[in-house]
N, C-alpha and C positions, 0 to 999 in steps of 0.2 A: 518449575518450568524452565525450558531453555528456548530462547528466541534466537534464531539464526538470521542475521541481517548484515548489512553493510552500509556504512555512512553514504548517504546520497543515492541509495538504491531501493527506496520504497518501504523500508521497515518503520518509518517514522510514525505512522498512524498507530501501529501496534505498540511501539515503544511508549507513545504518549498515553494510550489507553491503559497499559499496564501500570504506568507511573501514577496516573490519576486514580486508578482503582487500588493502588497500594499493593499490587500483587507481586510478591517476591519472584524474581526470575534471574536467570543467568543470561547475559547477552553473549552470544557466540559470534564474534566478528569474522565474517567470511569475505572480507574485502579482498578484491582481486579474483573473485569466483568466476569472472567472465573468461579468464585465461586458464589453461591447464595448470594444475598445481595442487598443493595440499588443501587450500581453501575450497576449490571446486570439488575435489574428491570428498571432503567432509560434507559439503552441502548436498552432493549427489546421493549420499547415503540416506539423507533425510527427505529430499525432494528430487525425484528422478528428472524433473524438468529443469533442475538447477536454477531455481528462482527464489528470491527472497520477497517477503518474509516466510519463514517456516517456524511454527511453534510446536515444540514437543511438550505435551502436557505431563503432569506428574505421573499419570498411569501409563505413559508411553505412547498414547495416541498422538498422531501427527496431524496438525492442521496446516494447510497451505492456503494461499490466496487471501489477499488483504481483506476483502469483504467478508469472507467466511470467518476469518479470525475476529474481525471487528464485531460481527453479529454474535459470535460465541461469547466474547468478552462482555458485550452489552447485555446479553441474556443473564449472565452470571453476576452482574454488579449494577445495582441501581445507580443511576446518575450518569452512566456512560452514553446513554441514548435516551431520547424522550420516552415517556411511558407508552407501553403497548396500546394499540388500538386508538391512538390519537392522531389528529392531523399532523402534529409535529413528528410523530414516529414515521408516518407515511413519507413525509418530506426527508427525514433522515435516510430511509431506504433509498429513495430516489437519488439523492445527492451522493450517497456512498457508492451505489452501483454506477451512477453516471461517472464519478471520478475514476473508478478502476476500468470502466469500459471505454472511456473517451480520452482522458488525460494520460493515464499510464502508457497506452500504446505510442503516444508521441515520444516518450522517453525510450521505449523499447526499440523503436525503429529509427529514431533520430539521433540517439546518443552515439551509436557506433553503426552508421549506415552501411559501412563496408560489409557488415555481416549479411546484409539483405540484398544489396545490388552490386553488380560488377561494374556498372557504368554510372556516372553522375552521382556519387555519394554526397557531394556537397549540395546538390539540388535536393536530394531527399532530406538532408539535415535542415536546410533552409525551409523547406516545405513543412516539415513537422514542427519546426519552431514557430512558423506563422500560425499553424493550426492550434498549437498549444496556447499561444497568445490570445487567439480568438475564443478559445474555450474558457480561459481564465477571465476574459472580459465578460463573457456570458455569466460565469459563476459569480463574479463580483456583483452583478445586478440581481442575483438570486439570494444573496446572503442577507441576513438580518443583523441587527445590532443588539447587544454588544458582542454576542457570540454568533457562530455560523447559523444557528437555527433560532436565535431569538435571545430572550433575557437570561436563560439558564445555560450553564456550561454543557 
């Protein structure tokens, strides 16, 4: 498998799951994909939305979107998610989708606000930062010990 990602750009969940599962893969660093150039061109061939992560499976199938990749990997390796049809698995679904639906957009819009607004980019940056902090505070109250979903990794 080949994982297209960039440090600090959302491929960490996929990288962690592959490592925990012991799944051999090549990491294709497309750092700088936000700007025109070779990294962006390489990523665009795999994901026309030019977003990371993107995972190319051994058979050539391409998976994009963190939640889709996480669910695919969890289905193929016991221990990456709680067992199916349990309250813990339901919680896993909820928090995984919550993360990508709520937290990820604060990075999308806040990291480079000039992409989205012509006026007051600093205000958008500050606003998404405040929203991200509030979201993380909510998440902190939802997590269990010692791992995110309780006693098992």
